[in-house]
C-alpha positions as CSV (number, residue, x, y, z in Angstrom):
1,X,23.5,-18.4,-17.8
2,X,23.1,-16.7,-21.2
3,X,20.6,-19.4,-22.1
4,X,18.5,-18.5,-19.1
5,X,18.6,-14.8,-20.0
6,X,17.3,-15.4,-23.5
7,X,14.5,-17.6,-22.1
8,X,13.5,-15.0,-19.6
9,X,13.8,-12.0,-22.0
10,X,10.3,-12.4,-23.7
11,X,8.7,-12.8,-20.3
12,X,10.4,-9.6,-19.0
13,X,9.4,-7.6,-22.1
14,X,5.8,-8.7,-21.6
15,X,5.9,-8.0,-17.8
16,X,7.4,-4.4,-17.8
17,X,4.5,-2.7,-19.7
18,X,2.0,-4.4,-17.4
19,X,3.8,-3.2,-14.3
20,X,4.0,0.4,-15.6
21,X,0.3,0.5,-16.7
22,X,-1.2,-0.8,-13.5
23,X,1.1,1.2,-11.3
24,X,0.1,4.4,-13.2
25,X,-3.6,3.5,-12.7
26,X,-3.2,3.0,-9.0
27,X,-1.1,6.1,-8.5
28,X,-3.6,8.3,-10.4
29,X,-6.5,6.9,-8.3
30,X,-4.8,7.4,-5.0
31,X,-3.9,10.9,-5.9
32,X,-7.5,11.6,-6.7
33,X,-8.6,10.0,-3.5
34,X,-6.3,12.3,-1.5
35,X,-7.9,15.3,-2.9
36,X,-11.5,14.2,-2.8
37,X,-12.0,13.7,0.9
38,X,-12.5,10.6,3.2
39,X,-15.8,9.3,1.7
40,X,-14.9,9.6,-2.0
41,X,-11.3,8.6,-1.2
42,X,-12.5,5.4,0.6
43,X,-14.7,4.5,-2.3
44,X,-12.0,5.1,-4.8
45,X,-9.6,2.9,-2.8
46,X,-12.0,-0.1,-3.1
47,X,-12.3,0.0,-6.9
48,X,-10.6,-3.0,-8.5
49,X,-7.9,-0.8,-10.0
50,X,-5.1,-3.2,-9.4
51,X,-6.9,-6.6,-9.1
52,X,-9.0,-6.2,-12.2
53,X,-6.1,-5.7,-14.6
54,X,-4.1,-8.5,-12.9
55,X,-7.0,-11.0,-13.3
56,X,-7.5,-9.9,-16.9
57,X,-3.9,-10.6,-17.6
58,X,-4.1,-14.0,-15.8
59,X,-7.2,-14.9,-17.8
60,X,-5.4,-14.5,-21.1
61,X,-3.0,-17.3,-20.2
62,X,-4.9,-19.6,-17.8
63,X,-7.9,-21.8,-17.8
64,X,-11.2,-21.0,-16.1
65,X,-10.5,-23.6,-13.4
66,X,-7.3,-21.8,-12.6
67,X,-9.1,-18.4,-12.4
68,X,-11.8,-19.9,-10.2
69,X,-9.3,-21.4,-7.7
70,X,-7.3,-18.2,-7.6
71,X,-10.5,-16.1,-7.0
72,X,-11.6,-18.0,-4.0
73,X,-8.1,-17.6,-2.5
74,X,-8.3,-13.8,-3.3
75,X,-11.7,-13.7,-1.6
76,X,-10.2,-15.0,1.6
77,X,-7.3,-12.6,1.3
78,X,-9.7,-9.6,0.9
79,X,-11.8,-10.6,3.9
80,X,-8.5,-10.7,5.7
81,X,-7.8,-7.2,4.3
82,X,-11.1,-6.1,6.0
83,X,-9.7,-7.3,9.3
84,X,-6.5,-5.4,8.5
85,X,-8.5,-2.2,7.9
86,X,-10.3,-2.4,11.2
87,X,-7.0,-3.0,13.0
88,X,-5.3,-0.1,11.2
89,X,-8.1,2.3,11.9
90,X,-7.7,1.8,15.6
91,X,-3.9,1.7,15.5
92,X,-3.6,5.0,13.4
93,X,-5.4,6.9,16.1
94,X,-2.2,6.9,18.2
95,X,0.6,5.0,16.5
96,X,2.9,6.4,13.8
97,X,2.8,5.5,10.1
98,X,5.4,2.7,10.1
99,X,4.1,1.0,13.3
100,X,0.5,1.2,12.2
101,X,1.1,-0.2,8.7
102,X,3.5,-2.9,9.8
103,X,1.2,-4.1,12.6
104,X,-1.8,-4.0,10.2
105,X,0.1,-6.1,7.6
106,X,1.0,-8.7,10.2
107,X,-2.6,-8.9,11.2
108,X,-3.6,-9.3,7.5
109,X,-1.1,-12.2,7.1
110,X,-2.4,-14.0,10.2
111,X,-6.0,-13.5,9.2
112,X,-5.2,-14.7,5.6
113,X,-3.7,-17.9,7.0
114,X,-6.6,-18.4,9.3
115,X,-9.3,-17.8,6.6
116,X,-7.5,-20.1,4.1
117,X,-7.5,-22.8,6.8
118,X,-11.3,-22.4,7.1
119,X,-12.0,-22.9,3.4
120,X,-13.7,-26.2,3.8
121,X,-16.8,-24.8,2.1
122,X,-17.6,-21.4,0.4
123,X,-20.4,-20.9,2.9
124,X,-17.8,-20.7,5.7
125,X,-15.9,-18.0,3.9
126,X,-19.1,-16.0,3.1
127,X,-20.1,-16.2,6.8
128,X,-16.6,-14.9,7.8
129,X,-16.9,-12.1,5.3
130,X,-20.3,-11.0,6.6
131,X,-19.0,-11.0,10.2
132,X,-15.9,-9.0,9.3
133,X,-17.6,-6.3,7.1
134,X,-20.8,-5.9,9.0
135,X,-19.2,-5.9,12.4
136,X,-16.2,-3.9,11.3
137,X,-18.4,-1.1,9.7
138,X,-20.2,-0.7,13.0
139,X,-17.0,-0.6,15.0
140,X,-15.2,2.1,12.9
141,X,-18.1,4.3,11.9
142,X,-17.2,6.9,14.6
143,X,-13.8,7.5,13.0
144,X,-15.1,8.6,9.6
145,X,-15.5,12.3,10.0
146,X,-12.0,13.6,10.1
147,X,-11.1,15.8,7.1
148,X,-7.9,15.7,5.1
149,X,-5.7,18.8,5.1
150,X,-5.0,20.6,1.9
151,X,-1.7,20.1,0.0
152,X,-0.2,18.3,-3.0
153,X,1.8,15.2,-3.1
154,X,5.5,15.3,-3.8
155,X,7.1,13.4,-6.7
156,X,8.7,11.0,-4.1
157,X,5.2,10.1,-3.0
158,X,4.2,9.2,-6.5
159,X,7.3,7.1,-7.0
160,X,6.7,5.2,-3.7
161,X,3.2,4.3,-4.8
162,X,4.2,3.3,-8.3
163,X,7.1,1.1,-7.1
164,X,4.9,-0.7,-4.6
165,X,2.2,-1.5,-7.2
166,X,4.8,-2.5,-9.8
167,X,6.3,-4.9,-7.3
168,X,2.9,-6.5,-6.6
169,X,2.2,-6.9,-10.3
170,X,5.6,-8.6,-10.8
171,X,5.0,-10.9,-7.9
172,X,1.6,-12.0,-9.2
173,X,2.9,-12.6,-12.7
174,X,5.9,-14.6,-11.4
175,X,3.7,-16.6,-9.0
176,X,1.3,-17.4,-11.9
177,X,4.2,-18.6,-14.0
178,X,5.9,-20.8,-11.5
179,X,3.2,-21.6,-8.9
180,X,-0.4,-22.7,-8.6
181,X,-3.6,-20.8,-8.4
182,X,-3.7,-20.6,-4.6
183,X,-0.3,-18.8,-4.4
184,X,-1.4,-16.5,-7.3
185,X,-4.7,-15.7,-5.5
186,X,-2.8,-14.7,-2.3
187,X,-0.5,-12.4,-4.3
188,X,-3.4,-10.8,-6.1
189,X,-5.2,-10.0,-2.9
190,X,-2.3,-8.2,-1.3
191,X,-3.9,-4.8,-0.3
192,X,-1.3,-2.8,-2.0
193,X,-3.6,0.1,-2.8
194,X,-4.6,0.4,0.8
195,X,-1.0,0.2,1.9
196,X,0.1,3.0,-0.5
197,X,-2.8,5.2,0.6
198,X,-2.1,4.6,4.3
199,X,1.6,5.4,3.9
200,X,1.0,8.7,2.0
201,X,-2.2,9.9,3.7
202,X,-1.0,9.2,7.3
203,X,2.4,10.7,6.7
204,X,0.9,13.9,5.1
205,X,-2.4,14.3,6.9
206,X,-2.1,12.3,10.1
207,X,-3.4,9.0,11.4
208,X,-7.0,10.0,12.2
209,X,-7.4,11.4,8.7
210,X,-6.0,8.3,7.1
211,X,-8.2,6.1,9.3
212,X,-11.2,8.1,8.2
213,X,-10.5,7.2,4.6
214,X,-10.2,3.6,5.5
215,X,-13.3,3.6,7.5
216,X,-15.3,4.5,4.4
217,X,-13.3,2.0,2.4
218,X,-14.5,-0.9,4.6
219,X,-18.2,-1.0,3.4
220,X,-16.9,-0.3,-0.2
221,X,-14.9,-3.5,0.0
222,X,-18.1,-5.6,0.1
223,X,-18.5,-5.1,-3.6
224,X,-14.9,-6.3,-4.4
225,X,-15.3,-9.3,-2.1
226,X,-18.6,-10.2,-3.7
227,X,-17.1,-9.9,-7.1
228,X,-14.4,-12.4,-6.3
229,X,-16.9,-14.8,-4.9
230,X,-18.9,-14.4,-8.1
231,X,-15.8,-15.0,-10.2
232,X,-15.1,-18.2,-8.3
233,X,-18.6,-19.5,-8.9
234,X,-19.0,-18.5,-12.6
235,X,-15.5,-18.8,-14.2
236,X,-15.9,-22.5,-15.1
237,X,-19.5,-22.5,-16.3
238,X,-19.4,-19.1,-18.1
239,X,-15.8,-18.8,-19.1
240,X,-13.1,-16.2,-18.2
241,X,-14.4,-13.3,-20.2
242,X,-18.1,-13.3,-19.1
243,X,-17.2,-14.1,-15.5
244,X,-14.7,-11.3,-15.3
245,X,-17.2,-8.8,-16.8
246,X,-19.8,-9.8,-14.3
247,X,-17.4,-9.5,-11.4
248,X,-16.3,-6.1,-12.6
249,X,-19.9,-4.9,-12.9
250,X,-20.7,-6.1,-9.3
251,X,-17.6,-4.3,-7.9
252,X,-18.1,-1.0,-9.7
253,X,-21.9,-1.1,-9.3
254,X,-21.6,-1.4,-5.5
255,X,-19.2,1.6,-5.3
256,X,-21.6,3.7,-7.5
257,X,-24.5,2.7,-5.3
258,X,-22.6,3.8,-2.1
259,X,-21.6,7.0,-3.8
260,X,-25.2,7.7,-4.8
261,X,-26.3,7.1,-1.2
262,X,-23.7,9.5,0.0
263,X,-24.6,12.3,-2.4
264,X,-28.3,11.8,-1.7
265,X,-27.6,12.0,2.0
266,X,-25.6,15.2,1.5
267,X,-28.4,16.7,-0.6
268,X,-31.1,15.9,2.1
269,X,-28.9,17.5,4.8
270,X,-28.3,20.6,2.7
271,X,-32.1,21.0,2.1
272,X,-32.8,20.4,5.8
273,X,-30.2,22.9,6.7
């Protein structure tokens, strides 16, 4: 037993700082989203705040082939997260926080299994992604205009978010150490940022307000999904560093583009008014 402890100790010392750092980043971003309103909050939620550091850490210790295989699995998991968001938006209009989130998570798990089973060719996954995000955005558009009430998060809220993210980071690192790229990709695509935001925002501001944030997150997810597809296609020919930088640029660039469209639209409405 003591021998196993000494073998695991270096891994634990390396894992704890990663858990703390990434959890802090996610907690800070969700707190900002809570104060910024549904549109900005939704775009913040789709930034690769948890997945980018996780994949960076994986790339330090794994081959481009491993990263490529994990990325396509994460791609399917994120398309499934799009299905989850659509389901949650409808559920949150009437159901409570626990019921809405648990039901949405079950739907995410089922959709992930289904999409992984369809991974006979990347084109199939891309087609599924287009259907989910294009169709879903149209379906939930009418739920996006509910404002968030004023107020500040309690320290318990911050602790809940931080613990959830830290647990995800630990799961990904352990999966990468003891399992293959497919399992790692599934863990890395767990929508922990969305779950944390759903739990806090719905409990504090109500289901319709939380659903409004998620309705704006859905089109923002297109950039993240495209980034993982790009990572899958470029990791082997370009290497981990270049492919990760390209994927990050696509994800962040798409969010900036959507934010610019939103600000431009507000400006035109203000001038017209």
